[in-house]
N, C-alpha and C positions, 0 to 999 in steps of 0.2 A: 461585626457580623459573625454569627456562630459558625463553628466548623462542624456542628452536628448535622445529621440529616434534617431536612427542613420539616418533615412530617413524621414524628415518632410513631404514628399509628401504622406506618408501613413496615411490616416485619421483613425479615430476610427473605421469606418466601415470596412476599409481594414484590420486593425489589427484584427478585429473579424473574418472576412471571410477567411483571408489568413494565420493567425497564430493561434488564439484561437480555431476556429472551427475544423481545421484539427487535431490538437493535442488532442482536447477534444474527438473527435471520436475515436482516437487510444487508449486513456486512458480509455474511456468507455468500449471498448472491452476487454482491459487488465483486468479491474476489474470484468467484467462479467465472464471471464474465471477463474479468481482467486477464486470467491466465489460460483460458481454454484454448486459445489459438496456438499454444505450444503443441498441443496434440492434434489440432485440426489443420495445422499449417500444410502438411502434405496434400490434403484434400483441396485446400484453397489454391495452392500452387498449381495443382493438376487441372482443376476445373477452370480457373481464371487465367492461367498462364502468367503468374506473377513473377517478376524479378525480385531479388533480395531487397532492394531499396523500396519497391512498391509494397512488398509484404510488410516491411518495417513501417512504412507510412500508414498502411491500413490498420495495423495493430496499434500504432502509436496515436491514432486519431482519438482513441479513448482517453489518452492521457492529456491531449491538448485541450479538449473541452473540459475535462476534469480540472485541469489547472486554471483555465480561464474563469471558472466558477468560484474559485476559492475566496478571493477578497470580498466580492459582494456577498458570498455565503457567510463569511465571518461576521459581517455587519448584521445580516439578517438573523443569524443564530443568537447574537447578543441582544437583539431587539424584539424578536418574535418567538413563537413556540417552535422548538426544534422538531417536535413530532409532526406538526402540520407541514413544515418545510420539507422534511424527508419523505413523508407520505405522498405529497404532491410530486416531488421530483422522481420518485420511483415509478410513477405512471409514465413519465417521460422516458425513463429507461426501458420500460416495457414496450413502448412504441418503437424505440430504437432497435430492440431485439427482434421485434416483428419485421421491421424493415430489413434488417440484416438477413433474416430467414428467407424473405421473399425477393431479395435483390437479384438482379440479373447482370450487374456490372460491378467493376471494382469501386466505382464512385457510389453506387447504391450502398455497398458494404461500408465504405469509409464514412458516409453520412450516418448510416445506422449505428455504427460503432461509436461515432462521435456523440450521438444522442444517448447511447448507453452511458458513456463517460460523464456527460452532463447530469443524467438522471441519478447516478449513484454517487455523485460528488459529495453528498451530505451524509452518506451512510456511516462513516467513521467519525466525522467532525460533529455531527448532531449527537452521537453517542457520547463523545468526549465532553461536549458542552453540558449535556444532561447529567453526566457523572459528577462534574464539578459542583452541581447543585444539590445532589442527593448523597454524596459520599464525602467522608473526611479526606483532606489533602493527602495524608499519609497512606490512604487506601488506594489512591489513584493508580500507582503502578500495577497493583494486583488486578483491579477491575478492568483497567485498560488491557492487561494481558489476556483476560478472559474474552473480551470482545474481539481482540486480535486473533485469538486462537480459533474463533468461529470463522474468521477469514481463512485461516489455515485449513479448516475442514472444507471450505469452498475450493481451495487449491487442490486438496486431495481428490475431491469429486471431479475436478477438471482433468484428472490424469487417467488412471486405469478404469474407473467407472464410466467416464465419457468414451474411452476407447471401446469398452464393452458395449455401450449403448449404440455405437456405430454398426454393430452387427444386426440391429433391428430397425435402425433409422439412419439418416445421414446427418451432415452438419447442419442442414436447414432445420431438421426436426429437433436437434438439440437446442437451437435458438428459439424455436416455437415454444418448447417446454419452459425455457428460461423466461420468456415473456409472460407466460401464465403465472409462474412463481413470483415474479416481481409484482404483479397485481395483488396476489395474495399477501405478500409482505407489506405492501402499502396499506391495505385494509387492516392488517394486524397492528401495525404501528399506530395508525389513526385511532383505533378503538381501544387499545390496551394501555398505551403510555399515558400517564397522568401529566398534566401541566404542573409545573412547580408553583408553590404558593409564596415564594419569596417576593417581597415588594422591592423591585429593583429601581434604582435611581433612573428617572426618565432622561435619557440623553438625546440631544439633537443629533441629526446626521452629521453636522459640522463637527461636533465634539467627538463622535465616533471616528470620523476620518482623521481628526487630530491625534486621537489615541493610537490609531493604526500607524500614523507617521512616526509617533514616538517609539513604537515597537521596531519599525524598520530602521531607526537611527540609534537604537540601543546597542551598546558594545557587547552585552551579554548574549543577545540574540545572534549577533554576527560571529561570536566566538563559536557557537553551536552550529549555526546554519550550514556552512560549506561542507563539513564532514558528514553531517547527518543527511543532507541533501544528496550528496554524491554516493554515499554508501547505500542508502535506500534505493536511489535511482538505478544504481548498478545491479543490485539484487533483483529488483522487479523487472528491469529491462531484459535481463538474461532469463530469469525464471519464467516470465510470462510469454516468451517467444523463442529466444535463441538457444535455450537449453535443449529443447527437443531436437532441432536440426543438428546441434553439436553431438548429442548422444548417438545419433544415427551415422553422421559423417565421420566423426573422430573416434567415438566410442565403439563403433561397429555394431550397434544394436539394431535389431528389427523393431517394427512399430510396437508390438506388445511389450517387448523388453524395455524399450524407451519409456513407454507409459508407466511400467512398473517402477523404473528408476525415479521418474518424476513423482510417483506416488510416495516413494520412500523420502524424497527430499521435502515434499509437502507435509508429510507426517512429522518429520524433524522440525519443520517450521512451526507447527502447532505446539510441539514440545518446547521449542525455543521461546515462543511468546509466553507460555505459562511459566516456564522456569525463570526467564529473565524478569518477568513482572513480580513473581514471588520473591526471587533473590534480591531484587532491588529494594523491596519493602523490608526484608529481614536485615540486609546490610545497613540500611538507613537507621535502623534501631540502634546499631552499635557505632554509628558515626561515619560510615563509609558512604560518600555521596553517590547517588544514582548515576551522575554524569560520568564518574570514573569507571563504573561497571560497564556502561554503554560504550565508552571509548575503547576500553580494553577488548570488548567483544568485536568492535569494528576493526581493530588491528588484526585480530585473529582471522576475521573474515577476509582481509586483504591477503593474508598468507595463503588461505584456501584458494583464492582466485589465482594466485601465482602458481600453485600446484596444478590447477586445471590448465593454465596456459602452457606449462611445461609438459603436460601430457601424462596423466596417471596410468599405471599399468592396469590390466584387466582386473586384477585382484583388488586394486585400490579404488576402482571406478565408483562403486556404490557408496563406499565409505566417504569418499571426497564429496560426492553430491549430497549425502546426508549431512555432512558438516556444513556444506554450503547453505542448505536449508535452515539448519539450526542457528548458525551465527549470522546469517543474513538478517535475522530479526532484531539484532541488538540495537540498531539505530533508532528503533521505534520507542525505546525507553526515554529518549530525549523529549518526546511529547509530554510525558509526565513531568520531566524536569522543568519544562516551560510552564506547565500549568501550576506547578508549585511555586515558581519564581514570580509570576505575575499575578495581579489581583484577579479575583474570580470573575468580575464583570468583563474582563478582557479575554476570558478563556476561548471564546469562539474565534476572536480575531487573531490571537497569537498562534493558535493551532492551525488555522487556515492559512496564515501567513507562511508558516513552515511548510504546510502541505502544498502551497502554491509553488514554492521553490523546488520541492521534491518532484512534483509532477511535470513541471516545465523541464526539469533535468531528465526525467524518464522519457518524455516525448523526444527530446534532442538526442539522448543516448541511444534509444531504441532505433531511431532512424539512422543515426550515424554509424552504428554497428553494421547495419545492412549496407550502407553506402561504402564503408571500408571493405567489407567482404566482397562487394561488387567490383572492386578494383582488380581482383584476380579472376582469371577464367574459371568456369565451373569444372569440377572434377568429372562430372557427368550431369545430365539434365536434372536440376533440382538438388544437386549435391555440391558442396564447396570444399576448397582446399584447407588443409590444416594451417598453413601460413596465414590464410585470410582470417581465420578465427583467432590465431595468436595475435595478429596485428590489432584487430578490433577489440578483443578483450584486454590486451595489453594497454591500449590507449585509455580505456575506462579505468584500469587499475592505476595508471600513472596519475590521473586526475584525483583519485582518492588519496594517494600518497602525498600529493601536494597539499590537499585539504587537511590531512592529519598533521603535517608540519605546521600549518597555520593554527590549528587548534592548540597544539603544544605551546607555540609562541604566545598566543593570546592568553592562555590559561596561566602561564607563568607571569604575564604582565598584570593580569587583573587580580586584585586583592580578593581573598576569600570573603571579605566583608563587602564585596561589590554591592552597590546600591541598585535596587530595582526601580521601576517606574511606578511603584505603588503610590507614591505621593504622600 
């Protein structure tokens, strides 16, 4: 099977307009919906009277349905058109955003956010699958970085711009707008993205499930999975919810200052996606494996989390959270590592297998952080003690440290010439 693009008639401009841009728009909205509660949390707490664990459950319901969709999604992406799957699911996300905007109870919002998570579950994986069909393997870290950067722009939009929007509407209006944009994104992907022309081997569902089992029993996958899963889960769990309350309760920031700091962190995340993707490609040319770049970045990310737990000074606050946003992206490079390691026809399943683990971990950690915080009395209504944040963030960091030790142990055991399941 050739590693060239499948249709040479598609120029770089066509690849951008017909493949990169439509998927980037979908992932932008996916990430905007994912992290917007970090800014809206005070409004949700006030209007619905939520305790920390209930707020964690509400926000984490996005990740539960997102995770539940990953394995069937992987089979569907390797079997059918990624554009049709994502376009259809985005309409589900739009319905969820509408329900969230109109909901009158915590359960209305939990169900609505769960539908959003289900509806955007294909935004990144459909892009990754399509990229494996249209781009050379060595280009995947770079193009993956571009699509991930669009998610970072979504995270930027969910900070100061959303806070500014609250001066002319409320949190319900924000989700009404989001629902409309998701419909637009669905139409854009359906109309612009071409179906690939590669004649793939027709696999039975039984064969696809057998291949999925082979992925989950492969030592290379389990060398990568724990550290990647916990690093990404910790980053997203904190960024998408608990960073906002921490900046107000421990950082001493008011809401506009909190939103501005989250904006800086999200901007750093965009830079991280672009820099890490480009750097991985450049280092690979001189023989430095992408896996080592990613793991080094995740080690630095753990150090940054330790500094947050210890409590940065006022002068260090913005710098620490910028570093948090930048190095929190490094685990995502492992998706390109997996795509390069396994055969192309498994791309959908191997990436969604990793995504399943990541989003299960996000759901568990986001709720667990809230449950641990809830073990201490509130400092004041809607505000929490420093020891509560230290205990919850420290627990998350401990899990990552254990996973790092596992990676080092397995990496030293496995030969550089480790055989994949390419067959």
